[in-house]
Each structure stands twice: as C-alpha cells, then as structure tokens.
C-alpha positions in Angstrom: -74.5 176.4 67.4 -74.3 179.4 65.3 -73.7 180.1 61.8 -71.0 181.4 60.6 -71.2 185.1 58.9 -69.0 186.9 56.6 -66.2 189.4 58.0 -65.5 192.4 56.3 -61.6 192.5 56.1 -61.1 195.7 53.8 -63.0 198.6 53.0 -61.8 201.9 51.2 -63.4 204.8 49.6 -61.4 207.8 48.0 -60.7 210.1 45.6 -58.3 208.9 42.6 -57.4 210.9 39.2 -60.6 212.3 37.5 -62.7 209.7 39.7 -62.6 207.2 42.8 -61.3 204.0 43.8 -63.5 201.8 46.2 -63.6 198.5 47.4 -64.3 196.1 49.9 -63.1 192.6 50.8 -64.9 189.6 53.0 -63.7 186.8 54.5 -66.3 184.0 54.0 -67.3 180.8 55.5 -67.5 178.7 52.0 -65.8 180.2 48.7 -68.2 181.6 46.4 -68.4 179.4 43.4 -66.6 178.8 41.1 -63.9 180.6 43.1 -62.0 178.1 45.5 -60.7 181.0 47.8 -62.7 181.9 51.6 -62.8 185.8 50.1 -65.7 187.8 48.5 -64.4 190.8 46.8 -65.7 193.9 44.8 -63.1 196.6 43.6 -63.7 199.5 41.2 -62.4 202.4 39.6 -65.2 205.0 38.5 -64.8 208.1 36.7 -68.4 210.3 35.9 -70.2 207.1 37.1 -68.6 204.7 34.5 -66.7 201.9 35.8 -62.9 202.2 34.6 -61.5 199.0 36.3 -63.2 196.5 38.3 -62.2 193.1 40.3 -65.0 190.9 41.5 -65.3 187.4 42.2 -69.5 187.1 41.8 -71.1 183.6 41.9 -71.3 181.6 38.7 -68.5 183.7 37.1 -65.6 183.2 39.6 -62.5 185.8 39.8 -62.8 188.3 37.2 -62.0 191.6 36.6 -63.5 194.5 33.9 -60.8 197.2 32.3 -63.0 199.1 30.1 -65.6 197.2 28.2 -63.1 193.9 28.5 -63.9 191.5 30.8 -60.9 189.0 31.7 -60.0 186.5 33.9 -58.1 187.0 37.0 -55.9 184.3 39.2 -56.5 185.0 42.5 -53.6 184.4 44.8 -54.3 186.4 48.0 -55.7 189.8 49.2 -52.5 191.3 49.2 -51.8 190.5 45.9 -55.4 191.4 44.8 -55.1 194.6 45.9 -51.4 195.3 44.3 -53.1 193.9 41.1 -56.1 196.3 41.1 -54.0 199.3 41.8 -51.8 198.4 38.9 -54.6 198.5 36.5 -55.9 201.5 38.1 -52.9 203.3 37.3 -52.5 202.1 33.9 -56.3 203.5 33.0 -56.1 206.6 35.3 -58.2 209.4 34.0 
C-alpha cells in the first residue's frame, strides 16, 4: 500500500511593490504539529533580501506570521482566507 504524499495545491512568485511575493501551499496527509489542519504553507513578501511579511506553520511553532521583526500567532481558517490575510498584510506593509 503506497504512502500518501504531500500535494502542492497553490504556488506563486511575482514582483510586488519594491520586492516580490512568493508562496507555496501543500495538502499534507497529516497535520504539521501543533497545527490541526491538513496544510503546510510558506508565504513571504521580500524586499532587498529582507522578509517584510511572512506566514508559515513550521513544526513545533504552528500557524504564525511575521510582520517585520514581530512574530504573531495566526488563526488558520482555510487556504482562501490564508491567502487573503497574507495579501492584506502585504498591502499594509508595502514598500
């Protein structure tokens, strides 16, 4: 019986403002602890090599976002809302 693998469901990379936005979202067979949903994601807005806004759910930390030097919890409620929330923060911090 083959093991289930992660499936990439969304990917983007484009110029934005003075930098670029890029991201990837995977559907995973099991949640990435302590997240409880079946998604792994990494979204970032970068200017001159510096992260301005970032969203991710790394193992051990769960869903969170980075705004400048601040790391804040993020309440994941679905992929569509994740992408919308990311773009709201990018627009608010656009350089």
